[in-house]
Phi, psi and omega in degrees: 000309185297320181300310182300315181302315179299314178300319177295325181289319181298320179293317182298316177298323178284342179278337184297311175303319177300315182293322182301307183300320178300313179302311179298324178296318183291327179294322180294316176298318177297325177296315183298312185301309178306318179291322174302315177300312176305317185295320178295315178303315182300326190256013188289144170067224184292332177301315182303310186294320180296317180292321178296331189263010181302327182258012182255143176235119187271132178273118186240106178295156178295141184080349178272114186297335181081188183282142168056053183289153181287330188199182172285165188291144173248010179288145176272166186299132177071012189246010180215051180241158186290140176289147177253024182291147177295136184267136177284159181284137189292138170300137184298137173056029181244109182241011184281127172288124187271137180260127178235146180290139177299343178275356182299122178306132179083003182295322184250158178238175181176183177248123183301137182069012175230156179263170170251346175202168190266101180290321183297321178297323178297309184296316181300322183295309189293327185264002181289125178304333178300327185254037188300320182295322180285325176301318182295313180298315179296314178296321182302317180305323185259011170062045176226179178257167178300325180290347180263355188299311183308305181294329176294313184293325180297341176268356179270156186242125177283124179210179182236137175288137183255359180216148171305123196235131174273133181216169167260110178267169183220125165270184175229122183204140182051045174063021177211161177283130182248107183287148173206148182282144187208155169247125172268130184290152174305135181108342186295138180275132178222170170246130184237152183273187190286001169258359183081017183268129178299128183241347180202149181253132183281339182286348183211355181082355194298144169287144180239147170228164173306158183284157169267145175295141176229135180260140176052038182284155173231150184269139186246130181114167183282117177294141179275165177302126185089358180293129182215118186301326181288352181251012178287153182242154164237147178256132186247152177264113178234316187241131175288133186249158167245339178202154176252147169268108189254136171284130179288129175259127181280171178304329182277008177071028174244153178283128175267181182275335179287153179226160177216172178255135177233116181290145181306138177073023176238161183265340182152340181293346180248011175302141180216169180288155181277331181295142177273130177265126178258125178260127178256124182253129180254140185237133177260123184244133178276118185292143176286153182282060179231161177274125182259156180271130177300142179297146178276129183289144180285154182293147181279342177222160175238121179280316188257342189267190180285159184293336182283354181289335178263111183239077174296151177302150181290333184072003176271124185276151181291127176292157173288146178293125175294168176300140178096355177260143173232159179247135176227149177268122179250012173143192180229161180279183178299322181269007175092007179276141183289139177253124191249136172250134177256122190231128178250092178284139172225163175262143177057055183292143173268323183223140175248133186235129177235124184234125184241128184240162175057046172295325173251146184295339181264041182230066185287344177278348179304304187304310181295325177293321183289312181301324182295346182290345178299338185261006179275124175298132186226153173300160182290344183256018178248116176272141192228133173236122178241134172238097184296321177232090178297327183241067186295335174298313180297316179297328184278344191287000000 
């Protein structure tokens, strides 16, 4: 009896660990199944698609509305087409997306005295009660209400991108705005805010935001001719603007060398020339019937003063501007003399150089030296701004 009883006890002791492991195994299986179910539920529907798209950047050609557009295109004819500007060679081993301030002169393009898209049509559509869901979704992206849309859009300026630009775009699906990362092709018509940041796309009415950083991202879609990831731009908000310096886009969809001014929040009716016009008023004086003393000629030499006190003209003529350089007036001096800028605009600049001469009137050698820089061979990605005479009054004194 005792032997039989001891054997049964031993068998029972040996079975307990096995049963315990079976119980723990069953609990583990249940936990894994439950966790899997939770994971499936968490990634169901749009959220799953969003998670899958976190590392995707969609390539969106100019004029193509893309997936799930808010509305039909509001772009005007010939104002939402790909630019045909030559693309520079990408820097070797350079994959950084460059940020440029929205206030940079010439960053955007357009046609003088014309708009790129119909802002009134956008407002009418988004505020129509029939499109209430879209209006609310669009407004929510910009953290405003539907009642604020008209005023908000009234402050936006229709322009065209001159560079392939990274943005956060938004489609409309299931009564809400669905964000996705995108590259808008150069030539795309957009509405930008008073800082120059793109806020809406004209091909589809979609709201836009600055791009989100993406790690190990891959581009989705067919690349257009000249697409190069290392040449992409993002637009940053730095300076509050009252007007944009816009590059003129020609009928053949290439950027010209001319520029014009477009006030913020206008369609084209207030566009004006970039050059500053100087008005000269002449006065006729009747001489008195008295004998005047002839003016005394200035001395040709200075015995006791600095050598810079004698400022003869340099005698060096200004060289003609080579191809690729443009002349702009940037203002006038106190006495009304024009201050001239020599500009070498480039696309996708790596370096910007500014040289200013003749800040002081006793520097007669500055203007010819600065002007001579136009003949210096430069890399294709170096933009140059030259001001030979910042103080023309002093130079003329």
